[in-house]
ROLUM-615737 format. One line per 8 residues: number of its first residue (from 1); for each residue y, z negated, x of C-alpha. Coordinates in steps of 0.001 Angstrom, whole numbers, plus 524288, in hexadecimal, padded with zeros to 5 digits. Layout:
% residues N
NUM = Y:Z:X  ... .
END
This chain:
% residues 618
1 = F2408:B4F40:980C5  F20A9:B4146:98A2D  F2319:B47FE:9957F  F30E6:B4D43:99306  F3320:B4001:98B69  F2F26:B38C3:99674  F3703:B3ECB:9A164  F453E:B3D0C:99904 .
9 = F46C2:B2FB9:99FAF  F4596:B2992:9AE23  F4535:B1E00:9B59E  F48E1:B1E45:9C449  F3F00:B185A:9CAAE  F3074:B1969:9C909  F30CB:B0AB5:9C61D  F3A0A:B0B99:9BB88 .
17 = F330D:B16ED:9B6CB  F25BF:B0E8D:9B26C  F2B9E:B0242:9B025  F322F:B08DF:9A3DC  F29B7:B0C00:99826  F2AD9:B171A:98EE9  F2E9B:B0E25:984B2  F3B70:B0B72:98B55 .
25 = F41D4:B18D5:9864F  F4514:B13E8:97A08  F5115:B0BE4:97A26  F4EA2:AFEE9:972E6  F5B23:B0051:96A61  F57E4:B0F48:965E7  F5123:B0E72:95788  F43B0:B0BF2:957DB .
33 = F3BAB:B1840:95CC5  F2D8D:B1D1A:95849  F2822:B2162:963DB  F1D24:B2D1E:9622B  F1095:B2A29:95D67  F0BAE:B37B3:96373  F0E06:B3559:97051  F02F9:B3557:9779F .
41 = EFD8F:B2DF5:9831C  EF96F:B3A71:98867  F05D4:B452E:98AAC  F04DA:B526C:98640  F00A1:B5C58:99303  F0FC1:B606E:9923F  F14FE:B5427:99368  F0DA3:B5123:99F55 .
49 = F0F39:B5F05:9A6C3  F1DF2:B5AB4:9A66E  F1D14:B4E08:9ABA3  F1309:B5381:9B638  F1F72:B5D8A:9B8A8  F2896:B51E4:9B977  F206B:B4C7D:9C489  F22D2:B5835:9CD52 .
57 = F3089:B5AB7:9CAB8  F365F:B5D28:9D855  F45CA:B5AD0:9D7D7  F46EB:B6B79:9DD21  F3D09:B6E55:9D105  F4471:B6601:9C5D9  F51E7:B6D55:9C9C8  F49B2:B79B7:9C9F0 .
65 = F455A:B76FE:9BCD4  F5357:B7254:9B93F  F59AD:B7EB6:9BDAD  F4EC0:B85FB:9B56D  F5284:B7F85:9A862  F62D7:B8150:9AB74  F5EA2:B90CF:9AF2C  F55F4:B9023:9A20F .
73 = F616E:B8A96:99A04  F6ADC:B9376:99F6F  F6290:B9F29:99B73  F5FF0:B979F:98CD4  F6E21:B9586:98CA7  F72BE:BA373:99040  F6B3E:BA8E6:98426  F6D75:BA04D:97C22 .
81 = F7C3C:BA310:97EEF  F79DE:BB141:97C98  F7016:BB4AE:97266  F7756:BAE14:96999  F8172:BB998:9691C  F760A:BC1F8:965AD  F6FDC:BBB11:95B56  F7D8E:BC18A:95179 .
89 = F7A1F:BCCB8:95739  F6BAA:BCEEC:954E6  F6C09:BCB14:9475B  F778A:BD22C:943B1  F6F64:BDC9A:949EE  F64D7:BDA85:9412C  F6EAA:BD82C:935A7  F6B80:BCB18:932AA .
97 = F78B4:BC3EF:93AAA  F7789:BB8CE:93192  F6AC3:BB3DF:934C9  F6F4B:BAD79:940B4  F6E81:BA105:93AD8  F60DE:BA468:9362C  F5D00:BA8B7:94464  F64D7:B9BA5:94897 .
105 = F5A52:B940A:93F07  F4F65:B9AEF:9444F  F52E2:B96D6:951F3  F5726:B89FA:94DF7  F4AC5:B86F2:94696  F444E:B8B54:953B1  F4AE1:B82B6:95C25  F47FD:B7832:9527B .
113 = F37D0:B7850:9532B  F36A8:B7E03:96151  F3B48:B722F:967BC  F3233:B68F6:96504  F2772:B7094:965AB  F2B52:B771B:97236  F2D6A:B6805:9779D  F1DA6:B652E:972E0 .
121 = F1968:B704D:97B12  F205B:B6CBC:98793  F19BA:B5F4F:98557  F0CB0:B66EA:98160  F0B96:B730D:98C5A  F17BD:B6E59:99624  F24C9:B70A4:998A7  F222A:B7D3D:99FBF .
129 = F17E2:B81E3:99459  F245B:B7FE6:98A92  F3045:B8706:9942E  F25A2:B930B:99407  F23EE:B9343:9856E  F3253:B92BE:98219  F356E:B9CF2:98A98  F2B94:BA59A:986ED .
137 = F30D7:BA31F:9775E  F3E72:BA462:97CB3  F3B26:BB34E:9827D  F3284:BB603:97744  F3E5A:BB2C0:96F12  F47A4:BBC3A:97659  F3EF0:BC67C:9765A  F3CE6:BC783:968CE .
145 = F4B51:BC535:965D6  F504F:BD030:96E6E  F4791:BD9C7:967B1  F4730:BD5B3:95A10  F484C:BE0B3:95071  F4D04:BD781:94489  F5234:BCAA9:940B2  F4460:BC5DE:93ED6 .
153 = F3FAE:BC8D7:94A10  F4CF8:BC318:950D3  F4BC6:BB5B2:94A23  F3C89:BB7FC:94CE7  F4011:BB762:95CF7  F4A18:BAB27:95951  F3D5F:BA37F:95772  F3797:BA620:964C3 .
161 = F4722:BA518:96C2A  F4748:B9928:96614  F3C5A:B92DD:966FE  F3C89:B9612:976EF  F498A:B9268:97870  F4A14:B84D5:9705A  F3C70:B82FF:978CF  F4507:B8483:9855F .
169 = F506B:B7BAC:98094  F46E2:B6FCA:97D75  F3CF2:B7137:98A1A  F49D2:B709D:99389  F4F2A:B6505:98C1A  F40DC:B5EC2:98E7A  F3E62:B63B8:99C11  F4D48:B5D85:99E9A .
177 = F474D:B51BD:9975D  F3B76:B50D7:9A081  F43FC:B513F:9ACBF  F5006:B47D1:9AA85  F519B:B3AC3:9A8BE  F5800:B374D:99B3F  F65E5:B3411:99E45  F66B0:B41DE:9A6F9 .
185 = F6079:B4AAD:99C47  F6C95:B4C05:9940A  F7227:B517F:99FE7  F66B4:B5AF7:9A314  F643B:B5D74:99386  F722E:B6473:9931B  F6C3F:B6C92:99F92  F65E5:B7721:99761 .
193 = F7432:B7A38:98FB6  F7BA8:B7A09:99DF8  F79AA:B8919:99E55  F83C5:B8926:990C9  F8F00:B861D:99A2B  F90FF:B941B:9A081  F86E9:B9CB3:996CC  F9075:B970B:98AB3 .
201 = F98D5:BA1F6:9918B  F90A3:BABA6:9982A  F85AD:BAD94:98AA4  F910A:BB367:98294  F9467:BBD1C:98E2D  F85D7:BC11F:98F91  F81A8:BC20A:980CE  F8EE4:BCB66:980B6 .
209 = F8A0F:BD478:98C07  F7C36:BD591:98626  F81F1:BD836:97A1A  F8A9F:BE258:97FD3  F8077:BE72D:988C3  F74FA:BE7C2:98206  F7178:BE041:9766E  F6E26:BD42C:96EB6 .
217 = F5E6E:BD7C3:97291  F5F42:BD6FC:97FD5  F6879:BCAF6:97F34  F5BD2:BC3EF:97B9D  F5310:BCBCE:9833C  F579B:BC98E:98F54  F555D:BB9B9:98E94  F4659:BBBBB:98C69 .
225 = F47A5:BBE88:999E8  F516B:BB6DF:99F69  F4BFB:BA7B8:99A23  F3F79:BA84D:9A0CA  F44C4:BACAB:9AD26  F4E84:BA246:9ACB0  F43B8:B9804:9A7AB  F3BCC:B9B84:9B454 .
233 = F4073:B8F16:9BD84  F3DAD:B8489:9B477  F306B:B8BA9:9B140  F2EC2:B8B7E:9BDC5  F3238:B7D7A:9C181  F293B:B7818:9B5C0  F1DAB:B80A1:9B896  F1DBF:B7D86:9C840 .
241 = F1E94:B6FFA:9C6A1  F145B:B6FD8:9BC93  F0B45:B7628:9C65C  F0F8F:B6AEC:9D036  F0AD6:B6137:9C625  EFE4F:B685C:9C3BC  EFB8C:B6881:9D395  EFD6B:B5A59:9D1F7 .
249 = EF554:B5602:9C62D  EFF46:B52A0:9BDBA  EFE41:B5C57:9B345  EF467:B58A6:9A91E  EE9DD:B62D2:9A4FF  EEB03:B6DF0:99B66  EE96E:B6976:98D70  EE0C3:B7408:98847 .
257 = ED714:B7044:99349  ED78F:B63D2:98E38  ED74E:B6530:9807F  ED30B:B742A:97FEE  EDA01:B7E0F:97A6B  ED6A6:B7AD0:969FF  EDA46:B6CE2:96AF8  EE737:B6F15:973DE .
265 = EEC11:B7851:96A4E  EE831:B6F22:95DB0  EF159:B652B:96508  EFB9E:B6DA1:96A61  EFD7E:B7144:95B72  EFF61:B6357:95943  F06D8:B6114:963FD  F10B4:B6855:9610A .
273 = F11EB:B66CA:951A3  F11CB:B753E:94E9C  F0F17:B70BD:93ED0  F1BC0:B6775:93F7D  F22DB:B7386:947D4  F1E92:B7CCC:93D0C  F244C:B734C:93283  F2FFD:B7110:939BE .
281 = F3362:B8057:93C3C  F30D4:B83CE:92D9A  F392B:B7900:92768  F43DB:B7E63:930B0  F42D6:B8CBE:92F12  F3E46:B8C6F:920BE  F4AE9:B8479:91C71  F560F:B86C5:926A3 .
289 = F540D:B96F4:925CB  F5502:B9841:916AF  F60D8:B8FD6:91757  F664B:B9BB4:91D95  F62A4:BA601:91781  F63C7:BA119:909C9  F7127:B9CB2:90AF4  F7705:BA985:90A90 .
297 = F774B:BB374:90041  F75A6:BAE41:8F223  F6726:BB013:8EDC9  F5FCF:BADEE:8FA05  F5C32:BA05A:8F52C  F5351:BA5A4:8EB6B  F4D9E:BABB5:8F574  F3DD0:BA4C4:8F492 .
305 = F3A5D:BA66F:9025F  F47DC:B9E35:905ED  F44E8:B950E:8FC41  F375F:B92D6:900C0  F3B60:B920F:90EEE  F4226:B86FF:90B83  F39AB:B804B:9041A  F2F49:B82CB:90DEF .
313 = F3753:B7D91:918C6  F3B3C:B71FF:91299  F2D1B:B6E1A:90E79  F298D:B6F6D:91ECE  F374C:B666F:9213E  F3171:B5C21:91941  F2357:B5D7B:91DDD  F2889:B5C98:92CBB .
321 = F2C41:B4EF5:92E6D  F2000:B48F1:92780  F1834:B5325:92FB2  F1E81:B4F2B:93B0F  F1C67:B4016:9396F  F0D23:B4205:938E1  F076A:B3DA0:9447E  EFA7D:B45FF:93FC5 .
329 = F0072:B52A0:93D7B  F0A9A:B5204:94728  F06C7:B4A0C:95132  F0FF0:B5088:95B38  F1C6F:B53BE:94FFD  F26EF:B5E6D:953BB  F2FBA:B552F:95026  F3077:B4800:951D3 .
337 = F35FC:B4071:94517  F332A:B3474:94BB6  F3F5F:B3472:95443  F494A:B35AE:948A1  F4573:B2583:94812  F4E7B:B2592:9529D  F5D71:B259F:94DE6  F6287:B2B59:95A38 .
345 = F5667:B353F:95AC5  F5B1A:B38C3:94A76  F6931:B3997:94DD4  F67ED:B4179:95C16  F5E3F:B4B42:952CC  F68D6:B4C99:947E7  F73C1:B4E2B:95170  F6C90:B59C4:9563D .
353 = F6ABF:B5FDF:948F5  F786C:B5DB2:9454E  F7DF0:B631E:95048  F7870:B6FF5:95067  F79BF:B7117:941DB  F85D8:B710E:9432A  F87D7:B79B5:94F43  F7EAC:B848C:948AA .
361 = F8988:B82C6:93D6D  F9453:B8652:944B4  F9114:B8CC2:95340  F858B:B94D4:95263  F7F7B:B9D2F:94CBD  F8BEE:BA402:944B6  F98CE:B9E6B:94DCF  F9629:BAA4E:95578 .
369 = F9715:BB502:94B3A  FA35D:BAD39:9457D  FA98C:BADF9:9524E  FA747:BBD25:95347  FAA71:BBD5F:94548  FB491:BB53E:94148  FBB64:BB203:94DF5  FB990:BBEE3:9533A .
377 = FB434:BBC95:95FE0  FAD8D:BC47D:96B42  F9ED4:BC31E:96C74  FA1AE:BB9A8:979DE  FACA6:BB3C1:97379  FA473:BB048:9681A  F98F2:BAD6B:9721F  FA067:BA2F9:97A9B .
385 = FA7CE:B9CBE:96E85  F9B07:B99C6:9691A  F94E6:B941E:97535  FA0D3:B8C5F:9785A  F9742:B80F6:970EF  F8CF4:B822F:979C9  F951A:B8350:987CD  F9BD7:B751F:9826D .
393 = F9155:B6FAC:97CFF  F8970:B71AB:98AAC  F958E:B6BDB:992DE  F96F0:B6005:988EA  F8889:B5CEF:98ACD  F86BC:B5DA8:9976E  F92BF:B52F7:9986D  F8E44:B4B5B:98E43 .
401 = F8199:B4B02:997ED  F885E:B45BA:9A1F8  F8E06:B3CD0:99C32  F82B0:B37C0:99417  F7C9B:B3593:9A27B  F8812:B2DCA:9A6D4  F89EA:B2626:99B2A  F7BCA:B2441:996AA .
409 = F7F7F:B2534:988F4  F7D84:B319D:97F98  F823F:B2D3D:97356  F92CA:B2CAF:974F7  F9209:B3B9E:97772  F88F5:B3E2A:96ACB  F9334:B3843:962D6  F9EB4:B4053:96966 .
417 = F97EB:B4ADC:9684B  F95A2:B4AEF:9594A  FA592:B4811:95826  FA75B:B5420:9612C  F9DE6:B5BD2:959FB  FA27F:B5991:94BD2  FB127:B59C5:95090  FAF84:B6747:956E2 .
425 = FA7DF:B6C23:948E9  FB34C:B68FC:94148  FBE0E:B6E55:94AEC  FB5A5:B7B3E:94987  FB738:B7A94:93B77  FC400:B7AAD:93D80  FC598:B8459:947AA  FBB49:B8E1D:947E9 .
433 = FC40C:B9779:93CF2  FCA01:BA3CB:93DEC  FD63C:BA337:945EC  FD1E8:B990F:94E42  FD2B2:B9BB0:95CE2  FC821:B9C9E:96691  FCBC3:B9076:96D69  FCAD5:B871E:960D5 .
441 = FBCB2:B8E81:95DF3  FB834:B8910:96B8B  FBD34:B7E47:96BF3  FB5D2:B7A7D:95F43  FA94A:B7F87:966FD  FACA1:B789D:971D4  FADE5:B6B2F:96B15  FA24E:B6CC5:960A5 .
449 = F99B0:B7098:96ED0  F9FA7:B636A:974F3  F9AEE:B5BF6:96935  F8E40:B6211:96A43  F8C50:B5F9B:97888  F8D11:B517A:9768A  F847D:B51EA:96B8C  F789D:B597E:97063 .
457 = F75DE:B5375:97C86  F7733:B4580:97B35  F70BC:B44D6:96D10  F650C:B4C3B:97450  F6421:B41B8:97E12  F6781:B375E:97428  F5B74:B3A61:96C84  F54A0:B3A83:9790F .
465 = F5783:B2D5A:97BED  F51D0:B245B:9725E  F441C:B29E2:9718F  F3B29:B2561:97A44  F36D7:B2F3B:9858A  F2B1F:B355A:98015  F3334:B38F5:9751E  F3F87:B3EF9:97C64 .
473 = F3943:B4CAF:97B66  F362D:B4A09:96BB2  F4343:B45B2:96B73  F497B:B5130:971A4  F41DA:B5BF2:9689F  F4685:B54A8:95E3D  F55B2:B54D2:9617E  F5474:B62BB:966D5 .
481 = F4D8A:B66BF:95982  F5896:B60A8:951A3  F62FC:B6BA7:9590E  F5AD2:B7582:953FB  F582A:B6F73:945E1  F66BA:B6F35:944E3  F68A1:B7B71:94B51  F6096:B8249:93F42 .
489 = F66AC:B7ABE:93577  F74AE:B7DF6:93BC0  F7070:B8C71:93BF2  F6947:B8A42:92D18  F77B0:B84B4:928D7  F8091:B90B2:9304B  F775E:B9A35:92BC8  F786A:B9753:91C1C .
497 = F86B6:B966A:91DE6  F88F9:BA2D4:922D1  F7E9A:BA9AB:91D48  F85EC:BA3BC:90F30  F9039:BA4B5:91333  F954C:BB18E:91B25  F9136:BBBC2:91117  F961A:BB7B6:906D4 .
505 = FA45E:BB470:90D22  FA3EA:BC3D5:911D2  FA0C9:BC71E:90316  FADB6:BC0BF:9000F  FB59E:BC2D0:909FA  FB2A1:BD0E9:90FAF  FBC80:BDC6D:90AEB  FB337:BE3EE:8FE92 .
513 = FB320:BEFC6:90830  FA9C9:BE6FC:912B4  FA2B0:BDED8:90935  F9882:BE8E8:90B0B  F95C4:BE4B0:91821  F95FC:BD777:91606  F87B8:BD459:9179B  F87F4:BDD89:92552 .
521 = F93BD:BD429:928D5  F8D0C:BC794:9263E  F7F7A:BCCD1:92CDC  F857F:BD193:93986  F90FA:BCB3B:9409C  F93C0:BD5D6:947E3  F95CE:BDC79:93AD5  FA033:BD1F4:9385C .
529 = FA7E1:BD213:94466  FA734:BE164:9445F  FB38D:BE0F8:93AF2  FC0AE:BE2B3:93EE4  FC876:BD555:9422D  FD3F9:BD4A1:93788  FCD3B:BDD76:92D28  FCB5D:BD8B4:9200F .
537 = FBAE0:BD768:92292  FBC28:BD2E1:92EE6  FC433:BC688:92946  FBC21:BC64C:91E1E  FB04B:BC38D:9288F  FB7A1:BBA62:93075  FB973:BB187:923D9  FAC94:BB1E6:91FDE .
545 = FA78F:BADA3:92E20  FB1C3:BA391:92EB1  FB0E9:B9E4A:92196  FA2AC:B9D26:923FD  FA29B:B9659:931BD  FAB4D:B8CEE:92B65  F9F83:B87E2:920C2  F96F1:B8804:92E7D .
553 = F9EC6:B7DF0:934E0  FA299:B756F:92B39  F91FA:B73F8:9280D  F9320:B7249:938BA  F9C8F:B6816:936E8  F939E:B6063:92C41  F87D1:B6211:93446  F8E6F:B5BBB:94037 .
561 = F9529:B5031:938FC  F86A4:B484E:93B31  F8643:B4A9E:94855  F9131:B403F:949AB  F89BB:B3592:9436B  F7D74:B380A:949B9  F82B4:B3668:9575F  F8602:B269A:952D3 .
569 = F78C2:B246D:94D73  F7243:B286A:95D18  F6F16:B1E89:96473  F7774:B1B6A:972F5  F6BC8:B1A95:97BD2  F70C6:B16DA:98B87  F699F:B211B:991B5  F6839:B1A69:99E33 .
577 = F5FAA:B121E:998C5  F5621:B1C4A:991FC  F4E6C:B20C0:99F83  F4125:B2387:99D17  F35DE:B265F:9A59D  F33C4:B353D:9AABD  F2BA5:B3A49:9B448  F2D61:B42F2:9C092 .
585 = F3A83:B4676:9C59D  F452D:B47F8:9BC30  F5439:B4979:9BBF3  F58E4:B3C41:9BBE0  F4DF8:B3694:9C44B  F4CBE:B4005:9D111  F52D5:B34FE:9D8DE  F4BA5:B2EB2:9E517 .
593 = F4123:B28BA:9DBB9  F3CBB:B34E8:9D5AA  F31FB:B39B3:9DF07  F2C02:B2B92:9DFAC  F2C74:B2C6C:9D025  F26D1:B37ED:9CF39  F1C6B:B3643:9DA6B  F177E:B2B46:9D225 .
601 = F17CD:B2F8F:9C533  F0F3C:B3C56:9C976  F0658:B3379:9CEE4  F0488:B2B1F:9C1FC  F0298:B36AB:9BA79  EF8F7:B3D7A:9C3B7  EF111:B3055:9C342  EF110:B30D7:9B207 .
609 = EED11:B3FFC:9B489  EE29E:B3B4B:9BE02  EDD7C:B2EE4:9B58A  EDEBB:B37CC:9A886  ED5BE:B41B4:9AFB2  ECC8C:B36C8:9B514  ECA5F:B3044:9A5AC  EC833:B3E24:9A065 .
617 = EBC28:B41CF:9AAEE  EB7C4:B347D:9A83C .
END
């Protein structure tokens, strides 16, 4: 991650850049921090590529690249605002609506495990190559989703989709870190979320129009065409600047040509920590999925398969940290547990876990179904209510990013976010009930979204600000992985509550003549919403949904409480004193000195490359 890491800070002149060593990035007031023990003097090929590209950026090409980031973010944002509507219909069509949380766990696990390997791929092969791989996985996933004929195929498609989409997520953040200084990075890190300001309103309309005019299959399939087209400006800017760097002799020779395919594949295997990735994936899948599936009808826990999954998952979870701490077995570990020795990194990472644990017990994945059934909202209205959170959190995160740039501090906003987030869940528990007005429900969504915007971007920035610049990428991957772990745990808890509660309550409350349909009502929310409002059956269904939702909200509130205490543990860093060297032209360093500094750095890289080549020949 060296290149991406080396670009997160910036000095305003070439003299300042060369006079401050790397170690200056570590705040002397911070906790003792162990730097990377496996960082080699020779940077990986992908790192050297992006450093070379950074030296060839012009103002125009950098603006084109960021326009590409915004266009691609708009595509993925609108896609996420529409496709989540289709999942309820797709699974109901397969007769498995209750598996919403299980599918969410599968995607959450993929979100967790893909981020560190994708960041490593970006370092080993290059940013352009990593973006291309992510887009390919994304397209394969949506083609499979559109053509799925069973819930098994649908779940398998989610693996490819989740790998591609989360790869794009972390690569966008890595690219932003490559091309901004530390003080401006919070603001630019919000750029991929900016499209939520308009897609949050357009998404439900588009989703409803697709469902009305075609089907959920085309709703998935269209994005396999749209996203690659939207990615062309960014990919083109990276590719053309890579060619410019090659012409100037700044790009290193291919690792394959130097090592041969055999040694290259072995080195890549250890660089990507394939064994650690498998252990981590197995631990999360084999623990979280059985918790959801086994929490339903009585007798399921007697199933030896579920017990075996939990045991094997537990063993993998125990082995994983010891494996990752072994320098021989994991010379380049998937999750760098040493980062957690710093209290700010540990606190920020846990904030991400609890933040998304609470979110996935209260907003996703069952709130939409609750609104359609228990609150009798239309498809468009329910979609808009759910997405109010995304809109509010995006607006608040952008405002907070400007305030961070102005004040040079992030901790005040994280603490305020913790208070607001917990308050939102308390009010949600009070007002998300039958008979509440639409305004009361929406205000709760706004309040929780406001707290989320105060928490997410500042917490990520805090985690990045207390580590040496060569570890910022590792800290970013750890933080984003924690988000996905929180999503998976929250989905498992909400799925266990839903599975254990809804069917039992339907059997308890439904009129005798309707009880025969209890399983169908439980499995398909469109069947549940088809009963006429005011009838005994619909009132029983609404009551079952309402009582189940209350339990989920209590669990969400409990999950959110630790956030407040964790915010107090984060260090109050002065970001204006945390600038670190970067190479090339970046936002925050495109003033009058940029051209001279870039020319000087370009010459240094060329001299080092020629010296190395001469040494090899000798």
